[in-house]
C-alpha positions as CSV (number, residue, x, y, z in Angstrom):
1,M,3.6,114.8,104.9
2,I,1.9,112.0,102.2
3,E,3.7,109.4,102.1
4,Q,3.4,105.6,102.9
5,L,6.0,104.0,104.6
6,G,5.9,100.1,103.1
7,E,3.0,97.6,100.7
8,S,1.2,97.0,103.6
9,G,2.0,99.3,106.8
10,P,0.5,102.6,107.5
11,V,0.2,105.7,105.4
12,T,0.1,109.4,106.8
13,R,-3.1,110.7,104.7
14,A,-3.6,114.4,103.4
15,R,-7.1,114.5,102.6
16,D,-8.8,118.1,101.6
17,R,-11.5,118.4,103.5
18,G,-12.8,121.9,100.7
19,D,-14.2,124.0,103.9
20,Q,-12.7,122.7,106.9
21,G,-9.0,122.8,105.4
22,I,-7.0,119.6,105.1
23,G,-6.8,116.9,107.2
24,I,-4.3,113.6,108.1
25,E,-5.0,111.1,109.3
26,Q,-3.7,107.5,109.9
27,S,-5.0,104.6,106.9
28,D,-4.0,101.2,105.3
29,E,-5.2,102.4,102.7
30,P,-2.4,103.0,100.2
31,I,-2.7,106.6,99.0
32,S,-3.6,106.4,94.6
33,P,-1.1,109.1,92.3
34,R,-4.6,111.4,91.9
35,D,-4.6,112.1,95.9
36,G,-0.6,112.5,95.6
37,R,-0.1,114.8,93.3
38,R,-3.7,117.4,94.3
39,L,-2.2,117.6,98.2
40,A,1.2,117.2,97.3
41,H,1.7,121.3,96.6
42,L,0.0,121.7,99.9
43,F,2.5,120.9,101.9
44,D,7.1,121.8,102.1
45,S,9.7,119.6,102.2
46,E,8.8,119.1,106.4
47,G,4.8,117.8,105.2
48,E,4.2,121.1,107.4
49,C,1.5,123.3,104.9
50,D,2.3,126.2,103.7
51,S,-0.8,128.9,103.1
52,H,2.6,131.8,102.0
53,R,4.2,128.8,98.7
54,Q,2.7,130.2,96.1
55,D,3.3,134.3,97.3
56,T,7.5,133.1,98.2
57,A,7.0,131.5,94.5
58,A,5.8,135.0,92.7
59,A,8.9,136.7,94.8
60,F,11.4,134.0,93.7
61,Q,11.2,135.1,90.5
62,W,13.2,138.7,90.2
63,I,16.7,136.1,90.6
64,N,14.7,134.5,87.6
65,P,18.1,134.6,85.2
66,K,16.1,134.4,82.1
67,A,13.4,136.6,82.9
68,W,16.8,139.2,83.6
69,L,17.6,139.0,80.5
70,I,15.2,139.0,78.5
71,A,14.2,142.5,80.4
72,V,17.8,143.8,79.6
73,G,17.4,142.6,75.6
74,A,14.5,144.6,76.0
75,I,15.9,147.6,77.1
76,S,19.4,148.0,75.0
77,A,18.0,146.5,71.7
78,Y,14.7,149.1,71.7
79,T,15.5,152.3,73.8
80,A,17.1,155.1,72.1
81,G,20.1,154.8,75.4
82,V,19.4,158.7,76.3
83,G,17.9,161.7,76.5
84,A,14.6,162.7,77.7
85,H,12.4,160.2,76.6
86,L,14.7,157.0,78.4
87,Y,11.7,157.2,81.2
88,L,9.4,156.6,78.7
89,Q,10.4,154.5,76.7
90,V,11.4,152.3,79.3
91,A,7.9,152.5,81.3
92,I,6.1,151.6,77.3
93,I,8.6,148.1,76.1
94,A,7.2,147.5,80.2
95,A,4.2,148.1,79.9
96,L,4.1,145.7,77.0
97,S,5.7,143.7,79.0
98,V,3.1,143.3,81.3
99,A,0.6,142.7,78.8
100,V,1.8,140.2,77.1
101,S,2.9,138.2,80.0
102,F,-0.4,139.0,81.3
103,S,-1.9,137.8,78.0
104,S,0.4,134.3,77.7
105,C,0.2,133.4,81.1
106,L,-3.3,133.3,81.2
107,T,-4.0,131.1,77.4
108,W,-1.0,128.7,79.5
109,A,-4.2,128.1,82.7
110,A,-6.7,128.5,80.9
111,C,-5.3,125.2,78.6
112,G,-4.1,123.4,81.6
113,A,-7.4,123.6,83.2
114,A,-8.4,122.8,80.2
115,I,-5.3,119.4,79.2
116,G,-6.2,119.1,83.3
117,R,-9.9,117.7,83.4
118,W,-8.7,115.1,79.9
119,L,-5.8,113.7,81.7
120,R,-7.0,112.7,84.4
121,A,-7.8,109.1,82.4
122,P,-4.6,107.0,82.7
123,A,-4.3,106.2,79.5
124,A,-4.9,109.9,78.3
125,L,-2.2,110.9,80.8
126,R,-0.3,108.2,78.6
127,V,-1.2,109.1,75.7
128,F,-0.3,112.9,76.6
129,N,3.1,112.3,77.4
130,V,4.7,109.8,74.4
131,L,3.2,112.8,72.5
132,M,4.9,115.3,74.1
133,A,8.2,112.6,74.6
134,M,8.2,112.7,71.1
135,L,7.8,116.3,70.1
136,L,10.1,117.2,72.5
137,L,12.8,114.8,70.2
138,A,11.4,115.8,67.4
139,S,12.7,119.6,69.2
140,V,16.2,118.0,68.9
141,L,16.0,116.3,65.5
142,P,17.2,119.1,63.4
143,I,19.4,120.5,66.7
144,L,21.4,117.2,66.2
145,G,21.4,116.5,62.4
146,E,23.5,120.7,62.3
147,I,25.5,119.0,65.3
148,W,26.0,115.3,63.4
149,A,26.5,118.1,59.5
150,E,29.2,120.1,61.2
151,L,31.4,116.6,62.7
152,R,31.0,115.6,58.5
153,R,32.9,118.4,57.4
């Protein structure tokens, strides 16, 4: 378990030891935020190492409501509904969805890896967080403007 037991108390620390796996040790040295971020994803809520977490997360996508809405919307909008070619139409939509999903996942992974190298510096992380906050605010402003215009009527 990665946790700190007070300002000066002992710390249970998990270390990534490369080929030897994850090691647990007691230390008086505080855990750095970088250690916590790098190792926290390897443990479940009880602090036990869970090697099947990625498989579980992938299987959990089967109940993702956004994915089901997209699938139902695409099938209903882009198929004829009835006929001999319905299964072919569904197969084409499924193949296109897999191709688009795969390429977008690869793009997000590559961008995430590139940004992750840049964000190791605390100043760069701060700039990135401020920039993302400003973009989020900028994306909300048009919506708030429309709401304000409706309220003024």
